[in-house]
C-alpha positions as CSV (number, residue, x, y, z in Angstrom):
1,M,76.8,158.0,256.8
2,N,78.3,155.9,254.2
3,N,77.7,157.8,251.1
4,D,78.3,154.7,248.5
5,V,75.6,153.1,246.9
6,E,75.7,149.6,247.1
7,N,74.0,147.7,244.2
8,V,72.7,144.9,246.6
9,I,72.3,144.8,250.5
10,I,71.3,141.4,252.1
11,I,69.4,142.0,255.4
12,G,69.7,138.4,257.5
13,S,71.9,135.1,256.9
14,G,71.1,131.6,257.1
15,P,70.7,129.6,253.8
16,A,68.5,132.1,252.3
17,G,70.7,135.1,253.2
18,Y,74.2,133.5,252.6
19,T,72.6,131.7,249.2
20,A,71.8,135.3,247.9
21,A,74.8,136.6,248.9
22,L,76.8,133.8,246.8
23,Y,74.8,134.3,244.2
24,T,75.0,138.2,243.7
25,A,78.8,137.9,244.5
26,R,79.2,135.8,241.5
27,A,77.4,138.2,239.2
28,N,79.8,140.5,240.3
29,L,76.8,142.7,242.4
30,N,79.8,143.2,245.4
31,P,76.7,142.4,247.9
32,L,76.8,143.8,251.3
33,V,75.4,141.4,253.6
34,I,74.2,142.7,257.4
35,E,74.0,139.5,258.6
36,G,72.8,140.3,262.4
37,W,74.4,139.1,265.7
38,M,73.3,135.7,265.7
39,W,74.5,134.7,261.8
40,G,73.8,131.7,260.6
41,G,69.7,131.6,261.6
42,L,68.2,128.6,262.9
43,L,70.9,126.4,261.9
44,Q,73.2,127.7,264.4
45,Q,71.1,126.0,266.9
46,T,70.9,122.8,265.2
47,T,73.3,119.7,265.8
48,D,73.2,117.2,263.1
49,V,71.9,118.0,259.6
50,E,71.3,115.0,257.3
51,N,68.9,116.1,255.1
52,F,71.1,119.1,253.0
53,P,72.6,117.7,249.9
54,G,75.8,117.3,249.4
55,Y,76.4,116.0,252.9
56,P,76.5,112.4,252.6
57,Q,77.7,112.1,256.0
58,G,75.8,114.9,257.7
59,I,77.2,117.9,258.9
60,M,76.7,120.3,262.3
61,G,74.4,123.3,261.7
62,P,77.1,125.6,262.7
63,Q,80.0,124.3,260.4
64,M,77.5,124.6,257.4
65,M,76.8,128.0,258.1
66,Q,80.2,128.9,258.0
67,D,80.6,127.1,255.0
68,L,78.0,128.8,253.2
69,R,79.2,132.3,254.6
70,D,82.5,131.0,253.3
71,Q,81.8,130.0,250.0
72,A,79.8,133.4,249.6
73,E,82.6,135.6,251.0
74,R,85.2,133.7,248.4
75,F,83.4,135.5,245.6
76,G,83.5,139.0,247.2
77,A,80.6,139.1,249.1
78,R,81.1,141.7,252.3
79,F,79.6,141.2,255.8
80,L,78.6,143.6,258.4
81,T,77.6,141.3,261.9
82,E,75.1,143.7,263.0
83,N,71.5,144.1,263.3
84,A,69.4,146.3,260.7
85,T,67.1,148.6,262.6
86,R,65.3,150.2,260.1
87,V,64.8,150.5,256.5
88,E,63.2,153.0,254.1
89,P,62.5,152.6,250.4
90,A,63.7,154.8,247.5
91,S,62.0,158.4,247.2
92,A,60.3,160.1,244.4
93,E,63.0,162.9,244.8
94,G,65.8,160.4,243.6
95,E,66.9,158.9,247.0
96,P,67.9,155.1,247.1
97,H,66.8,152.5,249.5
98,T,68.4,153.3,252.7
99,V,69.1,150.7,255.4
100,W,69.9,151.8,259.1
101,V,72.2,149.8,261.7
102,D,71.7,151.9,264.6
103,E,72.4,155.5,263.4
104,D,74.6,154.4,260.4
105,E,73.1,154.4,257.1
106,Y,73.8,152.0,254.2
107,K,72.3,153.0,250.4
108,A,71.3,150.3,248.1
109,E,69.9,150.1,244.9
110,S,68.1,146.7,245.7
111,V,67.6,144.8,249.1
112,I,67.2,141.4,249.6
113,L,65.2,140.3,253.0
114,A,66.2,137.5,254.4
115,M,65.8,137.6,258.3
116,G,64.1,134.4,258.8
117,A,61.7,133.2,261.3
118,E,62.2,131.9,265.1
119,H,60.3,128.7,266.6
120,K,57.8,130.0,269.1
121,K,59.0,128.6,272.5
122,L,57.2,127.3,275.5
123,G,59.4,129.4,277.9
124,V,59.6,126.4,280.4
125,E,62.3,125.1,282.5
126,G,65.0,123.2,280.5
127,E,63.8,123.9,277.3
128,E,66.8,126.2,275.9
129,D,69.4,123.8,277.9
130,L,68.0,120.8,276.4
131,G,67.8,122.3,272.9
132,G,69.5,119.7,270.3
133,R,69.5,117.2,273.3
134,G,66.4,116.0,272.8
135,V,64.3,119.1,272.3
136,S,63.5,120.2,268.9
137,Y,61.3,122.4,267.1
138,C,61.4,120.0,263.4
139,A,60.4,116.3,263.0
140,T,61.4,116.5,259.3
141,C,64.4,117.7,260.3
142,D,65.3,115.3,263.7
143,A,62.8,112.3,263.7
144,A,65.6,109.9,262.4
145,F,67.3,110.6,265.6
146,F,64.5,109.0,267.2
147,K,64.0,105.7,265.8
148,D,62.3,103.2,268.2
149,R,62.2,106.0,271.1
150,E,59.8,107.3,272.6
151,T,58.5,111.3,271.7
152,I,56.2,114.1,272.3
153,I,54.9,116.6,270.2
154,V,53.3,119.5,272.3
155,G,50.8,121.7,270.1
156,G,47.3,121.3,268.8
157,G,46.9,122.5,265.2
158,D,47.9,121.1,261.6
159,S,51.7,121.3,262.0
160,A,51.7,119.3,265.2
161,M,49.9,116.4,263.8
162,E,51.8,117.1,260.7
163,E,55.0,116.4,262.9
164,A,53.3,113.6,264.7
165,I,52.3,111.8,261.7
166,F,55.9,112.0,260.4
167,L,57.5,111.2,263.8
168,A,55.4,108.4,264.3
169,K,57.1,106.7,261.5
170,F,60.2,106.3,263.4
171,S,59.4,106.5,267.0
172,S,58.3,103.5,269.0
173,K,55.2,105.8,270.5
174,V,54.5,109.3,269.8
175,T,52.5,111.3,272.6
176,I,50.8,114.6,271.9
177,V,50.4,116.8,274.5
178,H,47.7,119.7,274.4
179,R,46.1,121.9,276.8
180,R,43.0,121.5,275.7
181,D,40.5,118.7,274.7
182,E,39.4,120.4,271.1
183,F,42.5,120.7,268.8
184,R,43.0,123.7,266.4
185,A,43.9,120.9,263.6
186,S,41.7,120.5,260.5
187,K,39.1,117.2,260.6
188,I,41.4,115.4,258.1
189,M,44.5,116.1,260.0
190,L,43.2,114.9,263.3
191,E,41.7,111.7,261.5
192,R,45.2,110.6,260.0
193,A,46.9,111.4,263.1
194,R,44.3,109.5,265.1
195,S,44.6,106.3,262.7
196,M,48.1,105.9,263.8
197,E,48.2,103.1,266.1
198,N,51.4,104.5,267.9
199,I,50.2,107.9,268.3
200,E,48.6,108.3,271.6
201,W,47.2,111.8,273.4
202,L,47.5,113.5,276.6
203,T,44.7,116.2,277.1
204,P,44.3,118.8,278.5
205,Y,48.2,119.1,280.1
206,V,50.8,121.7,279.3
207,V,54.3,121.0,279.9
208,E,56.2,122.7,282.9
209,A,59.7,121.3,282.5
210,F,62.0,119.5,280.3
211,L,64.4,117.3,282.6
212,P,67.7,115.4,281.7
213,G,68.7,112.1,282.6
214,D,72.2,111.1,283.9
215,D,73.7,111.6,280.5
216,G,72.7,115.1,280.2
217,A,70.0,114.5,277.4
218,L,66.7,114.5,277.9
219,D,64.9,112.0,279.8
220,R,61.3,113.2,280.8
221,A,59.1,115.9,281.0
222,R,56.9,117.5,283.9
223,V,53.3,117.8,282.8
224,R,50.4,119.2,284.4
225,N,46.7,118.7,283.9
226,V,45.3,122.2,283.6
227,E,41.9,121.4,285.2
228,T,43.1,119.6,288.0
229,G,46.3,120.7,288.6
230,E,47.7,117.3,289.1
231,T,51.4,117.1,288.0
232,R,53.3,114.0,286.6
233,E,56.3,113.3,285.0
234,L,56.2,111.7,281.2
235,P,59.4,109.7,280.1
236,M,60.7,110.4,276.6
237,N,63.6,110.7,274.6
238,G,62.8,113.5,272.4
239,A,60.3,116.3,272.5
240,F,59.1,118.6,269.6
241,I,57.5,121.7,269.7
242,A,55.1,122.5,267.3
243,I,53.3,126.0,268.4
244,G,54.2,128.1,265.3
245,H,56.7,130.5,264.3
246,E,57.3,134.2,264.2
247,P,58.5,135.8,261.3
248,Q,61.3,138.4,261.7
249,S,59.6,141.0,260.1
250,E,59.3,144.0,262.4
251,I,61.7,146.4,260.2
252,V,59.6,146.3,257.4
253,Q,56.0,146.1,258.8
254,G,54.3,148.9,257.5
255,I,57.0,149.0,254.5
256,V,56.3,145.6,252.5
257,A,52.9,143.8,252.6
258,T,52.9,141.2,254.7
259,D,50.0,138.5,255.6
260,D,48.1,138.3,259.2
261,N,50.9,136.4,260.5
262,G,53.6,138.7,259.6
263,Y,55.1,136.4,256.5
264,V,56.2,139.0,253.8
265,L,54.4,138.6,250.7
266,T,55.7,138.1,247.3
267,E,54.2,138.5,243.8
268,G,53.4,135.1,242.3
269,K,56.2,132.7,241.9
270,S,59.2,135.3,242.0
271,T,60.6,136.9,245.4
272,R,59.6,140.0,244.3
273,T,57.4,142.3,247.4
274,D,55.1,145.1,246.4
275,V,58.1,147.7,247.2
276,P,59.9,147.9,243.5
277,G,63.7,146.7,244.6
278,F,62.7,144.9,247.3
279,F,63.1,141.1,247.6
280,A,62.1,138.6,250.1
281,A,63.4,134.8,250.6
282,G,63.6,132.0,253.1
283,D,61.4,131.2,256.2
284,L,60.5,135.3,256.1
285,V,58.0,134.1,253.3
286,D,57.7,130.3,254.1
287,H,55.1,128.9,256.6
288,T,54.9,125.8,255.0
289,Y,58.1,123.8,254.1
290,R,60.9,125.6,256.2
291,Q,63.8,123.6,255.4
292,A,67.2,124.6,255.0
293,V,67.4,123.5,251.4
294,T,63.8,125.3,250.2
295,A,65.4,128.5,252.2
296,A,68.7,128.4,250.0
297,G,66.4,127.8,246.6
298,T,64.6,131.1,247.5
299,G,67.6,132.8,248.3
300,C,69.0,131.8,244.9
301,M,65.7,133.0,243.1
302,A,66.0,136.5,245.3
303,A,69.5,137.0,244.0
304,L,68.3,136.3,240.4
305,D,65.6,138.2,240.5
306,A,67.7,141.4,242.0
307,E,69.9,141.0,239.2
308,W,67.5,141.1,236.7
309,Y,65.8,144.0,238.4
310,L,68.9,145.8,238.4
311,R,69.5,145.0,234.6
312,D,66.2,146.4,233.7
313,N,66.5,149.4,235.9
314,P,70.1,150.9,235.3
315,K,71.2,154.2,236.9
316,V,70.1,156.8,235.0
317,P,71.0,160.9,235.1
318,T,68.6,162.9,237.3
319,P,67.4,166.3,236.3
320,A,69.6,167.6,239.2
321,A,73.0,165.9,238.0
322,L,72.4,167.5,234.4
323,E,72.0,170.9,235.6
324,G,74.4,173.6,234.4
325,T,75.9,170.8,232.1
326,G,75.9,170.5,228.6
327,D,77.0,166.7,228.8
328,L,75.5,163.7,230.8
329,A,76.9,164.2,234.4
330,E,77.5,161.3,236.8
331,E,74.7,159.1,237.1
332,Q,72.5,158.9,240.4
333,W,70.3,156.6,241.1
334,V,66.6,157.0,240.3
335,P,63.7,154.4,241.3
336,A,61.8,152.7,238.8
337,Q,59.2,149.9,238.1
338,P,60.3,146.6,237.2
339,T,59.8,145.9,233.6
340,R,60.6,142.6,233.6
341,S,57.6,140.3,233.0
342,A,56.6,137.6,235.6
């Protein structure tokens, strides 16, 4: 057990976690970042990033994450490349927040949650191998790479329609592949997608496999009609999977408030959760934008919220610390409600 009480522990990495680490480090809070074995988040799975400010020539996703990590480390952030396995909020008896890594305990006055979200995957042949080589999960991120090429969107909700409409601005043809003739998308989103001349529809079909060409990049998909069983190969250069995301909120379920889909809920325009001293940022809370730059922005917000929380809730001596002494004993941490207004 580590007996030190950290000012702030950041759980997770990626743009949100590393930006929170940078800001808290520069505020002399000496943050501990439990970044996870798969540090860097979804951008570790991304090739070219061309829409993050400050990189006019673009940058590879893993390099960008290394840069963010190095910048936070320069100002004193410390990193534990392990997965947090359990958390427990501060107790009424004066115990601070606790974060476990297996059997090891780490105490903190504040905790920033930045575990992110994972793309839901089809789980079909070729999906993993062709990730970043034609298979993508974000049209906003990657559509420009498929200018004047044929692409497909897999999905039937509003997100799939939004992806298709955006992608249609670049691709010569976008085919929406969906397992049913009916769609979950709202009427207005369907109407917008149907109004695009270069969007076509393939229902009721599912993708069975993504197949590479001679150059090793995505060349076609094998699709199956769910009613007749007929299979065919659909040529294309890019495939965008838009079947949803899964926030990585397992370790805080039942501890902080989440919505029905598992996204952590925050108060108003802040990053405060319903547990005093717990803050949340990035794709863990964002089911709308899901961009690196917006995640970084909320990481900054969480760092500032945590800094203000620590300012407004300083360590105070507990009765146990004062017992048997005539003077103030060494300070111990006592949980308190935030006093800073929203």
